[in-house]
Legacy VTK file of the C-alpha trace (Angstrom):
# vtk DataFile Version 3.0
C-alpha trace
ASCII
DATASET POLYDATA
POINTS 254 float
0.000 0.000 0.000
1.236 3.490 -0.856
0.254 6.286 1.515
1.327 9.845 2.244
1.511 11.968 5.364
1.445 15.766 5.179
2.566 17.823 8.170
1.627 21.479 7.712
3.603 23.205 10.447
3.833 26.845 11.440
6.993 27.248 9.355
7.456 24.294 6.994
5.388 21.777 5.070
6.649 18.193 5.280
5.408 15.403 3.010
6.414 11.761 3.355
5.376 9.007 0.945
5.398 5.496 2.388
5.302 2.253 0.407
4.657 -0.925 2.410
5.565 0.823 5.694
8.910 2.097 4.333
9.682 5.724 3.450
9.851 5.983 -0.328
10.251 9.764 -0.728
9.954 12.972 1.243
10.202 16.745 1.000
10.422 19.746 3.329
9.295 23.105 1.883
8.836 26.503 3.613
5.134 27.175 4.105
4.976 30.799 2.997
1.837 32.913 2.659
0.176 30.778 -0.028
-0.177 27.358 1.597
-1.718 25.746 -1.474
1.179 26.836 -3.698
3.665 25.563 -1.120
1.785 22.261 -0.898
2.019 21.815 -4.656
5.773 22.388 -4.566
6.150 19.956 -1.678
4.056 17.357 -3.515
6.171 17.708 -6.653
9.407 17.268 -4.693
8.136 14.290 -2.671
6.699 12.509 -5.733
9.946 13.061 -7.635
11.937 11.606 -4.735
9.622 8.576 -4.601
9.383 8.227 -8.387
5.603 8.011 -8.185
2.706 9.868 -9.823
0.096 11.171 -7.388
-2.580 8.777 -8.655
-0.549 5.869 -7.238
-0.949 7.238 -3.705
-3.911 5.411 -2.206
-4.538 7.349 0.978
-3.407 10.703 2.418
-3.527 11.812 6.055
-2.747 15.366 7.179
-1.451 16.665 10.490
-0.019 19.906 11.846
-1.482 23.295 12.621
-2.548 23.784 8.993
-3.918 20.296 8.361
-7.386 21.595 7.458
-5.844 23.284 4.404
-4.998 19.891 2.909
-8.173 19.275 0.920
-6.822 16.123 -0.727
-6.357 14.388 2.642
-8.783 11.587 3.444
-8.314 12.035 7.194
-6.673 14.335 9.734
-4.786 13.401 12.897
-3.389 15.533 15.687
0.272 16.477 15.880
0.550 14.390 19.044
-0.776 11.200 17.407
1.409 11.647 14.321
4.564 12.283 16.356
3.888 9.237 18.536
3.315 6.960 15.542
6.395 8.213 13.697
8.728 7.969 16.681
7.411 4.572 17.733
7.948 3.189 14.239
11.552 4.405 14.206
12.453 2.841 17.564
10.104 0.673 19.608
12.166 1.318 22.754
11.009 4.933 22.851
8.602 5.827 25.651
8.854 9.646 25.595
8.824 11.883 22.512
9.880 15.533 22.631
8.549 17.392 19.599
9.848 20.962 19.284
8.166 22.944 16.525
8.464 26.543 15.419
5.734 27.761 17.774
4.867 24.813 20.053
6.665 22.155 22.031
5.186 18.833 23.124
6.164 16.062 25.495
4.401 12.800 24.640
4.431 9.554 26.592
3.863 6.536 24.340
3.631 2.778 24.677
5.460 0.081 22.733
2.909 0.263 19.917
3.510 3.980 19.323
0.174 4.965 20.884
-0.264 8.061 23.053
-0.501 7.468 26.805
-0.275 11.120 27.917
1.005 14.456 26.611
1.660 18.085 27.551
1.884 21.063 25.191
3.559 24.448 25.565
1.340 26.695 23.457
1.091 29.906 25.489
4.609 31.241 24.955
7.417 30.983 22.406
9.928 29.954 25.103
10.939 26.376 24.424
10.288 26.536 20.673
12.218 26.957 17.453
10.988 30.541 17.074
12.581 31.444 20.404
15.911 29.987 19.266
15.798 31.978 16.025
14.973 35.210 17.882
17.859 34.714 20.296
20.272 33.991 17.424
19.253 37.295 15.819
19.698 39.123 19.133
23.198 37.692 19.475
23.947 38.450 15.799
24.925 34.831 15.272
23.747 32.691 12.319
21.247 30.122 13.590
23.390 27.217 12.387
26.308 28.504 14.486
24.356 28.991 17.727
24.617 25.345 18.783
28.371 24.929 18.240
28.959 28.304 19.937
26.953 27.166 22.968
29.149 24.103 23.393
32.225 26.301 23.779
30.871 27.681 27.065
32.486 26.599 30.313
29.926 28.095 32.707
26.176 28.129 33.200
24.218 31.381 33.415
20.559 31.609 34.352
18.120 33.277 31.962
14.839 33.918 33.781
12.719 35.500 31.033
9.959 33.351 29.547
9.131 35.485 26.514
11.170 36.713 23.570
10.995 40.418 24.439
12.217 40.023 28.021
14.810 37.425 26.995
16.265 39.878 24.474
16.472 42.469 27.263
18.383 39.971 29.408
20.814 39.360 26.554
21.358 43.121 26.162
22.219 43.324 29.868
24.689 40.459 29.445
26.256 42.196 26.447
26.804 45.371 28.492
28.346 43.196 31.211
30.749 41.814 28.569
29.539 38.239 28.981
31.139 36.021 26.294
28.796 35.095 23.450
29.394 31.393 24.082
28.052 31.740 27.625
25.010 33.664 26.379
24.338 31.025 23.722
24.469 28.309 26.385
22.121 30.352 28.613
19.623 30.482 25.746
19.728 26.721 25.218
19.603 25.987 28.937
16.507 28.184 29.251
14.791 26.353 26.378
15.793 22.992 27.845
14.340 23.989 31.210
10.947 24.802 29.636
10.903 21.555 27.648
11.999 19.464 30.631
9.077 20.836 32.635
6.713 19.417 29.985
8.455 16.048 30.140
8.122 15.930 33.914
4.418 16.763 33.659
3.770 13.575 31.695
6.332 11.608 33.716
9.882 11.136 32.459
10.267 7.655 31.049
13.215 6.454 28.976
14.027 6.050 26.169
13.504 9.639 24.961
13.478 10.749 21.306
13.824 14.373 20.190
12.107 15.246 16.905
11.633 18.418 14.867
14.243 20.578 13.172
15.757 21.732 16.473
17.053 18.186 16.973
19.858 19.300 14.637
20.879 21.983 17.152
23.727 20.347 19.052
23.714 23.054 21.720
20.070 22.407 22.599
20.601 18.644 22.518
23.482 19.014 24.986
21.428 21.270 27.286
18.466 18.884 27.213
20.661 15.888 27.960
22.127 17.694 30.958
18.674 18.728 32.195
17.099 15.291 31.736
20.244 13.355 32.714
20.009 11.009 29.761
21.239 10.548 26.195
18.535 11.446 23.686
17.685 9.355 20.631
18.035 11.545 17.521
16.421 10.472 14.213
18.447 10.771 11.017
15.855 13.193 9.562
14.084 14.669 12.603
11.940 17.119 10.600
9.826 14.432 8.915
8.987 12.120 11.833
5.436 13.462 12.294
4.716 13.366 8.556
5.994 9.776 8.522
3.685 8.985 11.414
0.718 10.437 9.521
1.590 8.312 6.472
1.808 5.180 8.626
-1.531 5.967 10.257
-2.983 6.344 6.756
-2.031 2.732 6.130
-4.046 1.635 9.151
LINES 1 255
254 0 1 2 3 4 5 6 7 8 9 10 11 12 13 14 15 16 17 18 19 20 21 22 23 24 25 26 27 28 29 30 31 32 33 34 35 36 37 38 39 40 41 42 43 44 45 46 47 48 49 50 51 52 53 54 55 56 57 58 59 60 61 62 63 64 65 66 67 68 69 70 71 72 73 74 75 76 77 78 79 80 81 82 83 84 85 86 87 88 89 90 91 92 93 94 95 96 97 98 99 100 101 102 103 104 105 106 107 108 109 110 111 112 113 114 115 116 117 118 119 120 121 122 123 124 125 126 127 128 129 130 131 132 133 134 135 136 137 138 139 140 141 142 143 144 145 146 147 148 149 150 151 152 153 154 155 156 157 158 159 160 161 162 163 164 165 166 167 168 169 170 171 172 173 174 175 176 177 178 179 180 181 182 183 184 185 186 187 188 189 190 191 192 193 194 195 196 197 198 199 200 201 202 203 204 205 206 207 208 209 210 211 212 213 214 215 216 217 218 219 220 221 222 223 224 225 226 227 228 229 230 231 232 233 234 235 236 237 238 239 240 241 242 243 244 245 246 247 248 249 250 251 252 253
């Protein structure tokens, strides 16, 4: 059976095509203002990667904040269900999934079948999300890709108390005037994000093994901060951005 999962996130559109429970092709495209145009581009890229025309795809399931925009989808599933299914399929040892998106973070407890047992969502503030990381990189005048490696050069921990972007930027300005090294400020940013995410994990009950998904899983500074905070080594997928879309495609097959 050939199915597809479409994850319409706050920033990117992810499409995964699955053939007989194996990923056949995928694409990640910026969402932009015109979601339908972005969806078409994502479809074209994913179908090209899979070498399949769209008429061969038997069932489509959508997830993500913009899932209702996917008119070709037969069904819709929540971000939590899709993340659980995708992570569970990748590694059946996983019992906790941390999904950090552009504007929301989630901690999801799952069972061995990749089904949701409990979850907690941070949706009231950008702290603990990808958008917060991007804002802090701009405030530090550091390219986003360099923020993680810079953070790992720090030898001391500083506390950042602010829980919103505006106040966090003010804290960074104060640190700049105090001539705090950029590496220490970068670590403070990641430690603050890790603290917010860890609080979600503890709300559902920390249970190993833990998988981190979403684009921020490529941020080595955040991974290091989270591992310190949770006192464990995280499982990191090869392509963390597409785990939820993969989960939606697998659910389509069910």
